[in-house]
Every structure is written in C-alpha cells, then in structure tokens.
VEXDO-712765 format. One record per residue: residue in one letter; x, y, z of N, C-alpha, C in turn. Coordinates in steps of 0.1 Angstrom, whole numbers, padded with zeros to 4 digits, always signed. Example, Ala and Ser with C-alpha at 12.3 -4.5 7.8 and 13.67 -1.06 7.14 Angstrom:
! residues 2
A+0132-0057+0078+0123-0045+0078+0132-0033+0078;S+0128-0022+0071+0137-0011+0071+0129+0000+0079;
This chain:
! residues 85
M+0178-0053-0111+0177-0046-0099+0163-0046-0094;I+0161-0047-0081+0147-0047-0075+0143-0033-0074;Q+0131-0030-0079+0125-0017-0078+0114-0016-0068;F+0107-0027-0066+0095-0027-0056+0096-0039-0047;W+0092-0037-0035+0090-0048-0025+0075-0048-0021;R+0069-0059-0022+0055-0060-0019+0053-0067-0005;I+0044-0060+0003+0040-0066+0015+0026-0072+0012;K+0025-0085+0013+0012-0091+0011+0005-0093+0024;R-0008-0090+0024-0016-0093+0036-0012-0085+0048;I-0014-0072+0048-0009-0063+0059-0016-0066+0072;D-0028-0073+0072-0035-0076+0084-0026-0085+0093;N-0018-0094+0087-0009-0102+0095+0002-0094+0101;V+0006-0083+0095+0017-0075+0099+0014-0068+0112;I+0002-0061+0113-0001-0053+0125-0007-0060+0136;S-0009-0073+0135-0016-0081+0145-0007-0083+0158;K+0006-0082+0156+0015-0084+0167+0026-0073+0167;D+0030-0069+0179+0040-0059+0180+0054-0063+0173;K+0057-0076+0175+0070-0081+0169+0069-0079+0153;N+0057-0082+0148+0056-0081+0133+0057-0067+0129;K+0052-0057+0137+0053-0043+0133+0067-0039+0133;K+0075-0043+0143+0089-0040+0144+0097-0045+0132;I+0094-0057+0128+0101-0063+0116+0097-0056+0104;T+0084-0053+0102+0080-0045+0090+0086-0031+0089;R+0086-0025+0101+0092-0011+0101+0107-0012+0097;S+0114-0022+0102+0128-0024+0098+0130-0027+0084;L+0122-0036+0078+0123-0039+0064+0120-0028+0055;I+0110-0019+0059+0107-0008+0050+0118+0002+0051;S+0124+0004+0063+0136+0013+0064+0147+0008+0055;M+0150-0005+0056+0161-0011+0048+0158-0009+0033;A+0145-0011+0028+0142-0009+0014+0144+0005+0010;K+0140+0014+0018+0142+0029+0015+0156+0032+0014;N+0165+0027+0023+0179+0029+0022+0185+0024+0009;L+0179+0013+0004+0184+0007-0009+0177+0013-0021;G+0168+0023-0019+0161+0029-0030+0150+0020-0036;I+0145+0011-0028+0134+0003-0032+0120+0008-0027;K+0111+0009-0036+0097+0014-0032+0090+0002-0026;V+0081+0005-0017+0073-0005-0009+0058-0004-0012;I+0052-0015-0015+0038-0016-0018+0031-0025-0008;A+0021-0021-0001+0014-0029+0009+0001-0033+0003;E-0003-0045+0003-0015-0050-0002-0024-0055+0009;G-0037-0054+0007-0047-0059+0017-0051-0050+0028;V-0049-0037+0025-0053-0027+0036-0068-0027+0037;E-0073-0030+0049-0088-0031+0051-0093-0021+0061;N-0085-0014+0068-0091-0005+0078-0081+0007+0081;N-0086+0017+0088-0079+0029+0091-0066+0026+0099;E-0067+0017+0108-0055+0014+0117-0043+0009+0108;Q-0046+0001+0098-0036-0004+0089-0030+0007+0081;A-0039+0015+0075-0035+0027+0067-0026+0036+0074;N-0030+0039+0087-0023+0049+0095-0009+0043+0098;F-0008+0030+0101+0005+0024+0104+0014+0025+0092;L+0009+0022+0080+0017+0023+0068+0022+0037+0066;E+0013+0047+0068+0017+0061+0066+0028+0064+0076;E+0026+0060+0089+0036+0063+0100+0050+0057+0096;I+0050+0046+0090+0064+0040+0087+0068+0043+0073;N+0062+0052+0067+0066+0057+0053+0065+0047+0042;C+0055+0039+0042+0053+0030+0031+0049+0038+0019;D+0055+0035+0007+0053+0043-0005+0039+0042-0011;Y+0034+0030-0012+0021+0027-0018+0013+0017-0010;S+0000+0018-0010-0009+0008-0004-0022+0006-0012;Q-0027-0005-0011-0040-0008-0018-0048-0018-0010;G-0061-0018-0012-0070-0027-0006-0084-0022-0005;F-0093-0029+0002-0107-0026+0003-0109-0013+0010;F-0100-0009+0019-0101+0004+0026-0102+0016+0016;F-0095+0015+0005-0094+0025-0005-0105+0024-0016;S-0106+0011-0020-0116+0008-0031-0117-0007-0033;K-0129-0011-0036-0132-0025-0039-0126-0027-0053;P-0123-0039-0057-0119-0042-0070-0129-0037-0081;Q-0124-0032-0092-0133-0027-0102-0128-0031-0116;S-0137-0030-0125-0134-0032-0139-0125-0021-0144;I-0118-0024-0155-0109-0014-0162-0118-0002-0166;K-0129-0005-0171-0138+0006-0176-0142+0015-0165;N-0146+0010-0153-0149+0018-0142-0137+0026-0136;F-0126+0019-0136-0113+0026-0132-0110+0037-0141;K-0111+0035-0154-0108+0046-0163-0118+0058-0161;C-0131+0055-0160-0140+0065-0158-0138+0073-0145;H-0134+0066-0134-0131+0073-0122-0119+0082-0123;N-0109+0077-0130-0097+0086-0132-0100+0097-0142;C-0109+0096-0151-0113+0107-0160-0119+0118-0152;I-0127+0115-0143-0134+0125-0134-0123+0133-0127;E-0114+0125-0121-0103+0132-0113-0093+0140-0121;T-0090+0135-0133-0080+0142-0141-0085+0150-0152;Q-0098+0150-0154-0104+0157-0165-0100+0152-0179;C-0096+0139-0180-0092+0134-0193-0104+0128-0200;E-0102+0124-0212-0113+0118-0220-0109+0105-0225;Y-0118+0095-0224-0116+0082-0230-0126+0079-0240;
C-alpha cells in the first residue's frame, strides 16, 4: 500500500495556475486515500504558503534548511529536544 506521495520540484508546480489546480486536486485525492504528501524543493515563502494552504503534510528544501551532515542534524535536534548523543 502506498503511504507517501512525493512532489518533486515544487517550483514547477506554482509557476502556472493550471499546475496549482492539478497539485491541489492530487493532494486532495491523496488525503482521501489516506496517503501522506511530501513536497521537495521548497525555496521560498510563496511555495511554503501554497503548500500550507492546500494542506500538504510535509515539505523540505532550502527555505527551511540547507543540506547538512548527520552529525549537525543530530546536534540541532538535541538542542530542540534536550536529548543527548
């Protein structure tokens, strides 16, 4: 069973109104089927706001954080969650 659907390159999605409508419909269909949606390549506030508006479950990209090593990721999460590594 499919658990996640991935949108690759969100910049192509919001560049045209037709693409926005298609993406909105696909996310709605995925939600109705119980499939979580992940958007990749979020680079600006406009893209992040659009994804929030259409109820995308997860998003990632340079807007949130540049790629980082596992060590830096763990350290960042330790600060937020008060865990120890």
